[in-house]
ROKEMI-98727 format. One record per residue: residue in one letter; residue number from 0; x, y, z of N, C-alpha, C in turn. Coordinates in nm, 2 decimals. Layout:
  aa    i     n_x     n_y     n_z    ca_x    ca_y    ca_z     c_x     c_y     c_z
   a  NUM       X       Y       Z       X       Y       Z       X       Y       Z
...
This chain:
  aa    i     n_x     n_y     n_z    ca_x    ca_y    ca_z     c_x     c_y     c_z
   x    0   10.79   11.19    8.49   10.86   11.09    8.40   10.76   10.96    8.40
   x    1   10.73   10.91    8.29   10.65   10.79    8.28   10.75   10.66    8.28
   x    2   10.70   10.57    8.36   10.79   10.44    8.37   10.72   10.33    8.31
   x    3   10.63   10.36    8.22   10.57   10.26    8.13   10.48   10.17    8.22
   x    4   10.43   10.20    8.32   10.36   10.11    8.40   10.21   10.09    8.36
   x    5   10.18    9.97    8.32   10.04    9.94    8.27    9.92    9.97    8.38
   x    6    9.96    9.91    8.50    9.86    9.90    8.59    9.92    9.89    8.73
   x    7    9.86    9.94    8.84    9.90    9.92    8.97    9.80    9.80    9.04
   x    8    9.86    9.70    9.07    9.77    9.60    9.13    9.77    9.59    9.29
   x    9    9.67    9.61    9.35    9.66    9.62    9.49    9.58    9.50    9.56
   x   10    9.63    9.43    9.65    9.55    9.33    9.72    9.47    9.39    9.81
   x   11    9.34    9.36    9.82    9.25    9.39    9.92    9.21    9.28   10.02
   x   12    9.22    9.31   10.15    9.20    9.21   10.23    9.04    9.20   10.28
   x   13    9.01    9.09   10.34    8.86    9.08   10.39    8.84    9.20   10.47
   x   14    8.92    9.23   10.56    8.89    9.34   10.66    8.87    9.47   10.59
   x   15    8.95    9.50   10.49    8.92    9.61   10.40    8.78    9.62   10.33
   x   16    8.75    9.51   10.28    8.63    9.49   10.21    8.51    9.50   10.30
   x   17    8.52    9.47   10.43    8.42    9.49   10.52    8.39    9.64   10.56
   x   18    8.49    9.73   10.52    8.45    9.87   10.56    8.34    9.91   10.47
   x   19    8.26    9.99   10.53    8.14   10.06   10.46    8.19   10.16   10.37
   x   20    8.31   10.23   10.40    8.36   10.35   10.32    8.46   10.31   10.25
   x   21    8.48   10.20   10.17    8.61   10.16   10.10    8.63   10.27    9.99
   x   22    8.54   10.31    9.93    8.56   10.42    9.81    8.62   10.55    9.88
   x   23    8.57   10.59    9.99    8.62   10.71   10.06    8.77   10.68   10.10
   x   24    8.80   10.57   10.14    8.94   10.54   10.17    9.03   10.52   10.06
   x   25    8.99   10.49    9.94    9.08   10.48    9.83    9.10   10.60    9.75
   x   26    8.98   10.66    9.71    8.99   10.76    9.61    9.08   10.88    9.64
   x   27    9.06   10.93    9.77    9.14   11.05    9.82    9.30   11.03    9.80
   x   28    9.34   10.91    9.82    9.48   10.88    9.81    9.52   10.89    9.66
   x   29    9.44   10.82    9.57    9.48   10.83    9.44    9.48   10.98    9.38
   x   30    9.38   11.06    9.44    9.37   11.21    9.39    9.50   11.27    9.46
   x   31    9.54   11.24    9.57    9.64   11.32    9.62    9.77   11.29    9.56
   x   32    9.79   11.18    9.50    9.91   11.14    9.43    9.91   11.14    9.28
   x   33    9.79   11.19    9.24    9.77   11.21    9.10    9.77   11.07    9.02
   x   34    9.71   10.98    9.07    9.71   10.84    9.02    9.57   10.83    8.95
   x   35    9.56   10.81    8.80    9.44   10.77    8.74    9.37   10.65    8.80
   x   36    9.25   10.65    8.83    9.17   10.53    8.87    9.18   10.43    8.76
   x   37    9.19   10.47    8.64    9.21   10.36    8.54    9.33   10.28    8.55
   x   38    9.43   10.32    8.63    9.54   10.24    8.65    9.54   10.14    8.75
   x   39    9.43   10.15    8.84    9.43   10.07    8.95    9.35    9.94    8.92
   x   40    9.41    9.83    8.97    9.34    9.70    8.97    9.33    9.64    9.11
   x   41    9.22    9.62    9.17    9.20    9.57    9.31    9.19    9.42    9.30
   x   42    9.28    9.35    9.37    9.29    9.21    9.37    9.21    9.15    9.47
   x   43    9.11    9.07    9.45    9.02    9.01    9.54    9.03    8.87    9.55
   x   44    9.03    8.80    9.66    9.03    8.65    9.67    8.89    8.60    9.69
   x   45    8.89    8.48    9.67    8.74    8.42    9.69    8.69    8.45    9.84
   x   46    8.78    8.43    9.93    8.75    8.45   10.07    8.70    8.59   10.10
   x   47    8.75    8.69   10.02    8.69    8.82   10.03    8.55    8.83    9.99
   x   48    8.52    8.77    9.89    8.38    8.77    9.83    8.29    8.69    9.92
   x   49    8.32    8.59    9.97    8.23    8.51   10.07    8.18    8.56   10.17
   x   50    8.27    8.64   10.25    8.23    8.71   10.38    8.13    8.82   10.36
   x   51    8.11    8.89   10.26    8.00    8.99   10.25    7.97    9.01   10.10
   x   52    7.91    8.92   10.03    7.88    8.93    9.90    7.81    9.06    9.85
   x   53    7.72    9.09    9.93    7.63    9.21    9.89    7.72    9.33    9.91
   x   54    7.79    9.35   10.01    7.88    9.46   10.03    7.99    9.47    9.93
   x   55    8.05    9.35    9.88    8.14    9.34    9.77    8.08    9.39    9.64
   x   56    7.96    9.34    9.61    7.89    9.39    9.50    7.88    9.54    9.50
   x   57    7.85    9.61    9.61    7.83    9.75    9.63    7.97    9.82    9.61
   x   58    8.08    9.78    9.67    8.20    9.82    9.64    8.25    9.82    9.50
   x   59    8.24    9.70    9.44    8.27    9.68    9.30    8.19    9.79    9.20
   x   60    8.08    9.80    9.24    7.99    9.90    9.16    8.04   10.04    9.18
   x   61    8.06   10.09    9.30    8.10   10.22    9.33    8.24   10.25    9.28
   x   62    8.34   10.16    9.30    8.47   10.18    9.25    8.49   10.16    9.11
   x   63    8.41   10.07    9.06    8.40   10.04    8.91    8.35   10.17    8.84
   x   64    8.25   10.24    8.88    8.19   10.35    8.83    8.30   10.47    8.83
   x   65    8.39   10.46    8.93    8.50   10.56    8.94    8.62   10.52    8.84
   x   66    8.61   10.41    8.77    8.72   10.38    8.68    8.82   10.27    8.73
   x   67    8.80   10.22    8.84    8.89   10.11    8.91    8.84    9.97    8.87
   x   68    8.94    9.89    8.83    8.91    9.76    8.78    8.94    9.64    8.89
   x   69    8.89    9.54    8.86    8.91    9.42    8.96    8.95    9.30    8.90
   x   70    9.04    9.23    8.98    9.09    9.09    8.95    9.06    8.99    9.04
   x   71    9.02    8.88    9.00    8.99    8.77    9.09    9.14    8.70    9.12
   x   72    9.19    8.72    9.24    9.34    8.67    9.27    9.31    8.52    9.32
   x   73    9.42    8.44    9.30    9.42    8.31    9.33    9.33    8.22    9.28
   x   74    9.28    8.24    9.15    9.18    8.16    9.08    9.23    8.02    9.07
   x   75    9.14    7.94    9.09    9.16    7.79    9.09    9.18    7.73    9.22
   x   76    9.19    7.81    9.34    9.22    7.74    9.46    9.10    7.71    9.55
   x   77    8.99    7.79    9.52    8.86    7.77    9.61    8.76    7.68    9.55
   x   78    8.65    7.69    9.59    8.53    7.59    9.55    8.44    7.66    9.46
   x   79    8.44    7.80    9.46    8.33    7.86    9.38    8.37    7.97    9.28
   x   80    8.50    7.94    9.24    8.56    8.05    9.14    8.45    8.09    9.03
   x   81    8.40    7.98    8.96    8.32    8.02    8.83    8.19    8.08    8.89
   x   82    8.14    8.06    9.01    8.01    8.13    9.04    8.05    8.27    9.08
   x   83    8.17    8.30    9.12    8.21    8.43    9.15    8.22    8.51    9.02
   x   84    8.28    8.45    8.92    8.29    8.51    8.79    8.16    8.55    8.73
   x   85    8.05    8.47    8.76    7.93    8.50    8.70    7.85    8.61    8.79
   x   86    7.89    8.62    8.92    7.83    8.72    9.01    7.90    8.86    9.00
   x   87    8.02    8.86    9.01    8.09    8.98    9.02    8.17    9.03    8.89
   x   88    8.18    9.16    8.87    8.23    9.21    8.74    8.39    9.22    8.74
   x   89    8.44    9.10    8.73    8.59    9.10    8.73    8.64    9.13    8.59
   x   90    8.74    9.22    8.59    8.80    9.24    8.44    8.93    9.15    8.42
   x   91    8.98    9.08    8.52    9.09    9.01    8.50    9.09    8.90    8.59
   x   92    9.16    8.78    8.57    9.16    8.67    8.65    9.31    8.63    8.67
   x   93    9.35    8.60    8.79    9.49    8.56    8.81    9.50    8.43    8.87
   x   94    9.55    8.33    8.77    9.56    8.18    8.82    9.66    8.17    8.91
   x   95    9.63    8.10    9.02    9.72    8.07    9.12    9.84    8.00    9.10
   x   96    9.94    8.03    9.16   10.07    7.97    9.13   10.08    7.81    9.13
   x   97    9.98    7.77    9.24    9.98    7.62    9.25    9.92    7.56    9.12
   x   98    9.83    7.63    9.06    9.75    7.57    8.94    9.87    7.57    8.83
   x   99    9.95    7.66    8.83   10.05    7.67    8.73   10.14    7.55    8.74
   x  100   10.20    7.53    8.87   10.27    7.41    8.89   10.20    7.28    8.85
   x  101   10.08    7.27    8.89   10.00    7.15    8.86    9.98    7.12    8.71
   x  102    9.97    7.23    8.63    9.97    7.22    8.49   10.09    7.15    8.43
   x  103   10.20    7.16    8.49   10.31    7.10    8.43   10.36    6.96    8.49
   x  104   10.27    6.93    8.60   10.30    6.81    8.66   10.18    6.69    8.67
   x  105   10.07    6.73    8.60    9.95    6.65    8.63    9.87    6.66    8.49
   x  106    9.84    6.54    8.44    9.75    6.55    8.30    9.62    6.60    8.33
   x  107    9.55    6.56    8.44    9.42    6.61    8.47    9.43    6.76    8.49
   x  108    9.52    6.81    8.56    9.54    6.95    8.58    9.54    7.01    8.46
   x  109    9.63    6.97    8.36    9.66    7.03    8.24    9.53    7.04    8.16
   x  110    9.43    6.94    8.16    9.31    6.95    8.08    9.21    7.07    8.14
   x  111    9.21    7.05    8.27    9.13    7.15    8.35    9.18    7.29    8.32
   x  112    9.31    7.32    8.33    9.36    7.45    8.32    9.34    7.50    8.17
   x  113    9.38    7.43    8.08    9.36    7.46    7.93    9.20    7.51    7.90
   x  114    9.12    7.43    7.98    8.98    7.46    7.96    8.94    7.60    8.03
   x  115    9.00    7.62    8.13    8.99    7.75    8.21    9.04    7.86    8.13
   x  116    9.15    7.85    8.07    9.22    7.95    7.98    9.12    7.97    7.86
   x  117    9.08    7.87    7.80    8.98    7.89    7.69    8.86    7.97    7.73
   x  118    8.80    7.94    7.85    8.68    7.99    7.89    8.70    8.14    7.92
   x  119    8.82    8.18    7.98    8.84    8.33    8.00    8.86    8.39    7.87
   x  120    8.92    8.32    7.77    8.93    8.39    7.63    8.79    8.41    7.58
   x  121    8.71    8.31    7.58    8.57    8.33    7.53    8.49    8.45    7.60
   x  122    8.52    8.46    7.74    8.45    8.55    7.80    8.52    8.70    7.79
   x  123    8.64    8.71    7.73    8.70    8.82    7.70    8.77    8.87    7.84
   x  124    8.80    8.79    7.92    8.87    8.83    8.05    9.01    8.79    8.05
   x  125    9.10    8.89    8.05    9.24    8.86    8.04    9.28    8.77    8.16
   x  126    9.37    8.68    8.14    9.43    8.59    8.25    9.57    8.62    8.28
   x  127    9.60    8.62    8.40    9.74    8.63    8.44    9.77    8.50    8.50
   x  128    9.88    8.43    8.45    9.93    8.32    8.51   10.05    8.34    8.61
   x  129   10.02    8.31    8.72   10.13    8.34    8.83   10.22    8.21    8.85
   x  130   10.34    8.24    8.90   10.43    8.13    8.94   10.51    8.07    8.83
   x  131   10.54    8.14    8.71   10.61    8.10    8.61   10.77    8.11    8.65
   x  132   10.83    8.01    8.64   10.96    8.01    8.70   11.08    7.97    8.58
   x  133   11.02    7.91    8.47   11.12    7.88    8.37   11.08    7.90    8.23
   x  134   11.17    7.91    8.15   11.14    7.97    8.00   11.03    7.88    7.94
   x  135   11.05    7.74    7.96   10.96    7.65    7.90   10.81    7.66    7.95
   x  136   10.80    7.70    8.07   10.66    7.74    8.13   10.61    7.86    8.06
   x  137   10.70    7.96    8.05   10.65    8.09    7.98   10.60    8.06    7.84
   x  138   10.68    7.99    7.76   10.66    7.96    7.63   10.53    7.87    7.61
   x  139   10.51    7.78    7.69   10.38    7.70    7.69   10.26    7.80    7.72
   x  140   10.26    7.88    7.82   10.15    7.97    7.85   10.14    8.06    7.74
   x  141   10.24    8.11    7.67   10.22    8.20    7.56   10.16    8.12    7.44
   x  142   10.20    8.00    7.41   10.14    7.90    7.31    9.99    7.89    7.34
   x  143    9.94    7.89    7.47    9.81    7.88    7.50    9.73    8.01    7.48
   x  144    9.80    8.12    7.46    9.74    8.25    7.44    9.71    8.33    7.57
   x  145    9.79    8.29    7.67    9.76    8.37    7.80    9.82    8.50    7.78
   x  146    9.74    8.61    7.82    9.78    8.75    7.78    9.90    8.80    7.89
   x  147    9.89    8.76    8.01   10.00    8.80    8.11   10.05    8.69    8.20
   x  148   10.19    8.69    8.20   10.26    8.59    8.26   10.34    8.65    8.38
   x  149   10.34    8.60    8.50   10.43    8.67    8.60   10.49    8.55    8.68
   x  150   10.61    8.58    8.74   10.67    8.48    8.82   10.83    8.51    8.83
   x  151   10.90    8.42    8.91   11.03    8.44    8.93   11.11    8.44    8.80
   x  152   11.07    8.38    8.69   11.14    8.37    8.57   11.15    8.52    8.53
   x  153   11.06    8.61    8.54   11.06    8.75    8.50   11.13    8.83    8.61
   x  154   11.13    8.81    8.72   11.18    8.89    8.82   11.13    8.85    8.97
   x  155   11.21    8.88    9.06   11.17    8.85    9.20   11.15    8.99    9.27
   x  156   11.06    8.99    9.38   11.02    9.11    9.44   11.16    9.19    9.48
   x  157   11.14    9.33    9.46   11.26    9.42    9.49   11.23    9.52    9.59
   x  158   11.33    9.57    9.66   11.31    9.70    9.74   11.27    9.82    9.64
   x  159   11.22    9.91    9.69   11.17   10.03    9.61   11.26   10.09    9.52
   x  160   11.38   10.12    9.55   11.48   10.18    9.46   11.53   10.09    9.36
   x  161   11.54    9.96    9.39   11.59    9.86    9.29   11.48    9.84    9.19
   x  162   11.36    9.85    9.24   11.25    9.83    9.14   11.24    9.95    9.04
   x  163   11.26   10.07    9.09   11.25   10.18    9.00   11.37   10.18    8.90
   x  164   11.50   10.13    8.95   11.62   10.12    8.86   11.58   10.01    8.75
   x  165   11.52    9.90    8.79   11.48    9.79    8.70   11.39    9.84    8.59
   x  166   11.28    9.91    8.64   11.18    9.96    8.55   11.25   10.05    8.44
   x  167   11.33   10.15    8.49   11.40   10.24    8.41   11.48   10.16    8.30
   x  168   11.56   10.06    8.34   11.64    9.99    8.26   11.57    9.90    8.15
   x  169   11.46    9.85    8.21   11.37    9.77    8.13   11.31    9.86    8.01
   x  170   11.26    9.97    8.05   11.20   10.05    7.95   11.29   10.11    7.85
   x  171   11.43   10.11    7.87   11.53   10.16    7.78   11.61   10.04    7.70
   x  172   11.56    9.91    7.74   11.63    9.80    7.68   11.55    9.73    7.56
   x  173   11.62    9.65    7.48   11.56    9.58    7.38   11.44    9.51    7.43
   x  174   11.34    9.47    7.34   11.22    9.40    7.37   11.24    9.27    7.45
   x  175   11.34    9.20    7.42   11.35    9.08    7.49   11.43    9.09    7.62
   x  176   11.45    9.20    7.67   11.53    9.24    7.80   11.46    9.17    7.92
   x  177   11.52    9.10    7.99   11.45    9.04    8.12   11.42    8.89    8.09
   x  178   11.44    8.84    7.97   11.38    8.70    7.97   11.52    8.63    7.96
């Protein structure tokens, strides 16, 4: 049964990235459970890339060649996000929740974030905005052309069985279900 899942996002820790055999740790699990590599997006934070940039490039090349995508998580919280976008082949950027909150509370943040969104659009890198908790926030991000929006406005973390039930109901409901 298909649940209509676009991708499976997996956070990768610094310790996991330091493993020489990351590909050998991930691919057999995907094969065992018949999960296409094209559904997998590994989320990496700036601190992950800082610790071993050459090893990270190696992992991203190997896993990317196998069909796995990468997202820069917590975008906007570190000092070198732009340089990491230029160095590493990220297919997605996830703007940190604190940046989202700042957008709605600070004019300087609003200007910076609008420019970041436009930059991602020009680069063809989809942006996920985290931390959206209100309809007005969602509508504003949609107005700016943000591709993906997540946060408590759409749903809170759920135990496995509740999550499956939610997905089944969501897939059989009208398009505006969950808003």
